[in-house]
C-alpha positions in Angstrom: -56.7 8.8 19.1 -56.0 12.2 17.7 -54.3 14.3 20.4 -53.4 18.0 20.7 -50.4 18.4 23.0 -50.1 21.8 24.7 -46.4 22.5 24.8 -45.4 25.4 27.0 -41.7 25.0 26.3 -41.0 23.4 29.6 -39.8 19.9 30.5 -43.2 18.7 31.8 -45.2 19.3 28.6 -42.4 18.0 26.4 -42.3 14.7 28.3 -46.1 14.5 28.3 -46.2 15.0 24.5 -43.5 12.4 24.0 -45.4 9.8 26.1 -48.6 10.5 24.2 -46.8 9.9 20.9 -45.1 6.8 22.3 -48.6 5.5 23.3 -49.5 5.4 19.7 -51.7 8.5 19.5 -51.6 10.9 16.5 -50.1 13.9 18.3 -49.8 17.5 17.2 -47.9 20.0 19.3 -49.2 23.5 19.9 -47.7 26.4 21.8 -50.1 29.0 23.1 -48.8 32.5 22.7 -50.4 34.4 25.6 -48.3 37.6 25.8 -49.2 40.6 23.7 -45.6 41.7 23.9 -43.9 39.6 21.3 -40.4 40.7 22.6 -41.1 39.5 26.1 -38.4 37.3 27.5 -38.0 35.1 30.5 -36.5 36.7 33.7 -34.7 33.8 35.4 -37.4 31.2 36.2 -40.2 33.8 36.5 -43.1 33.8 34.0 -43.9 31.5 31.2 -45.2 31.6 27.6 -42.3 33.8 26.4 -40.5 33.9 23.1 -37.8 31.6 24.4 -40.5 29.1 25.5 -41.9 29.0 22.0 -38.5 28.2 20.6 -37.9 25.5 23.3 -41.3 23.9 22.5 -40.5 23.9 18.8 -37.2 22.1 19.3 -38.9 19.5 21.6 -41.6 18.8 19.0 -38.9 18.3 16.3 -37.1 15.9 18.6 -40.3 14.0 19.3 -41.1 14.0 15.6 -44.5 15.6 15.8 -46.0 18.6 13.9 -45.9 21.9 15.8 -47.8 25.1 15.6 -48.1 28.3 17.5 -51.6 29.6 18.3 -52.1 33.2 19.3 -54.4 33.2 22.3 -53.2 36.5 23.7 -56.5 38.3 23.2 -58.4 35.5 25.1 -55.7 35.5 27.8 -55.9 39.2 28.3 -59.7 39.3 28.4 -60.3 36.2 30.4 -57.4 36.0 32.8 -55.6 39.4 33.1 -58.7 41.5 33.1 -60.4 39.1 35.5 -57.3 39.4 37.8 -57.5 43.2 37.8 -61.3 43.4 38.3 -61.2 40.8 41.1 -58.6 42.8 43.0 -60.5 46.0 42.4 -63.5 44.4 44.0 -61.5 43.4 47.1 -61.2 39.8 46.2 -58.2 37.5 45.9 -58.2 35.5 42.6 -55.8 32.7 41.5 -54.9 33.5 37.9 -53.5 30.0 37.3 -56.9 28.6 38.1 -58.6 31.0 35.7 -56.0 30.2 33.0 -56.6 26.5 33.3 -60.3 27.0 33.3 -60.7 29.5 30.5 -57.7 29.1 28.3 -56.1 25.7 28.6 -59.4 23.8 29.0 -61.9 26.1 27.3 -60.4 28.0 24.5 -57.9 25.3 23.7 -60.4 22.5 23.9 -62.9 24.4 21.8 -60.4 24.9 19.0 -59.2 21.3 19.3 -62.8 20.0 19.0 -63.4 22.1 15.9 -60.2 20.7 14.3 -61.3 17.1 15.0 -59.0 16.3 17.9 -60.2 13.7 20.4 -58.3 15.0 23.5 -55.9 17.5 24.8 -52.6 16.4 26.5 -50.8 18.6 29.0 -47.9 18.3 31.4 -50.0 18.9 34.5 -49.4 16.8 37.6 -52.7 15.1 38.1 -54.3 11.8 37.2 -57.5 10.7 35.4 -59.2 7.5 36.3 -62.5 5.9 35.6 -63.9 5.5 39.1 -66.5 8.3 38.9 -70.3 7.7 38.9 -71.1 5.0 36.3 -67.4 4.7 35.4 -67.1 8.3 34.3 -63.6 9.8 34.2 -62.6 11.4 37.4 -59.8 13.8 38.4 -57.3 12.7 41.1 -54.2 14.1 42.8 -50.8 13.3 41.3 -48.6 10.8 43.0 -46.1 13.6 43.3 -47.8 15.6 46.0 -45.2 18.3 46.0 -46.2 19.2 42.4 -49.8 18.2 42.5 -52.0 20.4 40.3 -55.4 18.9 40.8 -56.5 22.0 42.8 -56.0 24.4 39.8 -57.4 21.8 37.4 -60.6 21.2 39.4 -62.4 24.1 37.7 -62.2 22.4 34.3 -65.2 20.2 35.2 -66.0 16.6 34.3 -66.6 17.1 30.6 -63.1 18.5 30.0 -61.6 15.8 32.2 -63.1 13.2 29.9 -61.2 14.8 26.9 -57.8 15.3 28.6 -54.6 13.3 29.1 -52.2 13.9 32.0 -49.3 11.5 31.4 -47.3 12.8 34.3 -49.8 11.9 37.0 -48.1 8.7 38.0 -44.6 10.1 38.4 -43.5 10.4 42.1 -40.8 13.0 41.6 -39.8 15.8 39.2 -36.4 14.2 39.0 -38.0 11.2 37.3 -39.5 13.5 34.6 -36.2 15.3 34.0 -34.4 11.9 33.8 -36.8 10.8 31.2 -36.4 14.0 29.2 -32.6 13.4 29.2 -33.1 9.8 28.0 -35.3 11.1 25.2 -32.7 13.7 24.3 -35.0 16.7 25.0 -32.9 19.8 25.6 -35.4 21.2 28.2 -34.4 18.5 30.7 -32.5 21.0 32.8 -34.7 24.0 32.2 -35.9 25.7 35.5 -39.5 25.6 36.5 -41.6 28.7 36.0 -43.3 30.2 39.0 -45.2 33.3 40.2 -47.8 35.0 38.0 -46.7 34.7 34.3 -47.9 38.1 33.3 -46.1 39.7 36.2 -42.7 38.6 35.2 -40.8 40.8 37.7 -42.8 39.3 40.6 -44.0 42.8 41.8 -47.8 42.1 41.9 -48.5 45.2 43.9 -46.7 47.4 41.4 -48.5 45.7 38.5 -51.9 46.4 40.2 -51.0 50.0 40.8 -49.9 50.6 37.2 -53.1 49.2 35.9 -55.7 50.3 38.5 -54.1 53.5 39.6 -54.3 55.1 43.0 -57.4 55.2 45.1 -56.3 56.5 48.6 -58.2 55.4 51.6 -57.9 54.6 55.3 -56.4 51.8 57.3 -58.6 51.1 60.4 -58.4 48.8 63.4 -61.3 46.5 64.2 -62.8 49.2 66.5 -62.9 51.8 63.6 -59.9 53.8 64.7 -57.9 55.3 61.8 -54.3 54.1 62.0 -53.0 55.2 58.6 -53.7 55.6 54.9 -53.1 53.6 51.8 -52.9 54.1 48.0 -55.5 51.6 47.0 -57.4 48.6 48.5 -56.1 46.5 45.5 -52.7 46.5 47.3 -54.0 44.2 50.1 -55.2 40.7 50.6 -56.9 39.0 53.5 -54.3 37.7 55.9 -51.6 40.1 54.8 -49.2 41.1 57.6 -46.4 43.1 55.9 -46.7 46.4 54.1 -49.8 47.6 56.0 -48.6 51.3 56.1 -49.0 51.8 59.8 -46.5 53.0 62.3 -48.0 52.4 65.7 -48.0 48.8 67.1 -51.0 47.1 68.6 -51.6 47.8 72.3 -50.5 44.3 73.2 -47.6 44.3 70.7 -49.1 41.4 68.8 -48.8 41.3 65.0 -51.8 42.6 63.0 -53.2 41.4 59.8 -55.6 42.5 57.1 -59.0 41.1 58.2 -61.4 43.0 55.8 -61.3 45.0 52.6 -64.0 47.3 51.4 -63.3 48.9 48.0 -66.6 50.9 48.1 -65.4 52.9 51.2 -61.7 52.4 50.3 -61.2 51.0 53.8 -58.8 48.3 54.9 -59.4 46.8 58.4 -56.6 45.2 60.3 -56.7 43.2 63.5 -55.5 40.3 65.5 -54.8 36.9 64.1 -57.8 35.3 65.7 -60.1 37.5 63.6 -58.8 35.7 60.6 -59.9 32.2 61.7 -63.1 30.6 60.5 -64.7 27.1 60.6 -67.3 27.7 57.9 -66.9 28.4 54.2 -69.5 29.6 51.8 -68.9 29.4 48.0 -70.8 29.9 44.8 -70.3 29.0 41.1 -70.1 25.3 42.0 -68.6 22.8 39.5 -69.4 19.2 40.6 -67.8 16.1 39.4 -70.5 14.0 41.1 -73.7 14.7 43.1 -73.0 16.3 46.5 -75.2 15.9 49.6 -75.4 17.6 52.9 -73.6 15.7 55.7 -71.0 14.1 53.5 -67.4 14.1 55.0 -64.8 15.5 52.7 -61.5 17.4 52.7 -61.5 21.1 51.8 -58.6 23.0 50.2 -58.5 26.8 49.6 -54.9 27.3 48.2 -53.0 25.6 45.5 -50.2 24.5 47.8 -52.2 24.5 51.0 -53.2 21.6 53.2 -56.6 19.9 52.8 -58.7 20.1 56.0 -61.3 17.5 57.0 -64.7 19.0 56.6 -68.4 18.3 56.4 -70.8 19.6 53.7 -73.6 21.7 55.3 -75.5 22.9 52.3 -75.4 22.2 48.5 -77.1 24.1 45.7 -80.5 22.8 44.7 -80.6 20.3 41.9 -80.8 22.0 38.6 -80.3 25.4 40.1 -78.2 27.9 38.1 -76.9 29.4 41.3 -76.9 28.7 45.0 -74.4 28.3 47.8 -72.1 25.5 48.9 -71.5 25.6 52.6 -68.8 23.6 54.4 -67.9 23.2 58.0 -64.2 22.6 58.8 -63.1 20.3 61.6 -60.5 22.8 62.7 -60.4 26.6 62.0 -58.3 27.9 59.1 -56.9 31.4 58.7 -56.8 33.9 55.8 -59.9 32.8 53.9 -60.4 35.5 51.2 -63.3 36.0 48.8 -62.3 35.0 45.3 -60.2 32.1 46.3 -61.1 28.7 44.9 -62.5 26.0 47.2 -61.9 22.4 46.1 -63.4 19.4 47.8 -61.8 16.0 47.8 -62.7 12.5 48.7 -59.3 11.1 49.6 -57.3 12.0 46.4 -60.4 12.3 44.1 -61.8 15.8 43.2 -65.4 16.1 44.1 -66.1 19.8 43.3 -64.7 23.3 42.9 -66.3 26.6 43.8 -65.5 30.3 44.4 -65.3 31.4 48.0 -67.5 34.3 49.1 -66.9 36.3 52.3 -66.6 34.2 55.4 -69.9 32.7 56.5 
């Protein structure tokens, strides 16, 4: 099989490419240049896709013995991930840029180019597994055995077609140490390279500062749940549902309890704060549903709303009509969860198998 291996410059993608080549596939390595700033460098373990990463990926490809190319996807990344991130925050929503990058860059733009060039599949270093236990033996997406690194949540938006044309060789590893040990055995210099984290295009980790630089200031009021003005802010994009710190208020709650962001209204430039119990909900509503198999009301599932959050037992209440271009997915949770924000991704599981992904709307 002709395989395009996405090589980020890290240890995971290097080992994945090596395993694909060892399995007998005809492998070509490609590094996706996502930054418009060609001089961008890594800051500690923050960020990814920097000039150092491209060099690391090239050396790994040479060691593996596969051809290697750099593809400039910076325009796609800026338009489909960075601009989406900014517009979602401006609308009072809380996006996950890693979800969008996997959906629109790594398993849309990359797959599209790979298909045009005659590749059969794309290989990445994601921690997830692909099996053939879907309906009629179709490929299905499963959690990694390494639950601490599991990335099935951020991959769920890729959908079943992309899953059928993907390889995730690291899905059966139980620990990251095993991957690093294999990299050392193979003589890959990235075996000790630190993991990247945080938002790659916010390399200094200051998300609020990034938003302010790009969206500017739009002053407004901070209110309590009764409508009393408690303070002011410089822009609703500086807040997320469930936020506790940096609220810009001086006076404590009458009962002394902590207060959290419970609502954001960009149109009125108002941020509402309140007690923790106002954050709890047992019902989720989502749109833009991507299903790996047919869903039906009444089915018992597990629901997850954060990449590294816990999956909560739940029951499906409503599914979009068959063939409908839109419609809502409603889920009832067995126990309330806090901090549900519009724009987050909802992923449904049956045990460790992904059933569907959707985008959360405001709490039902």
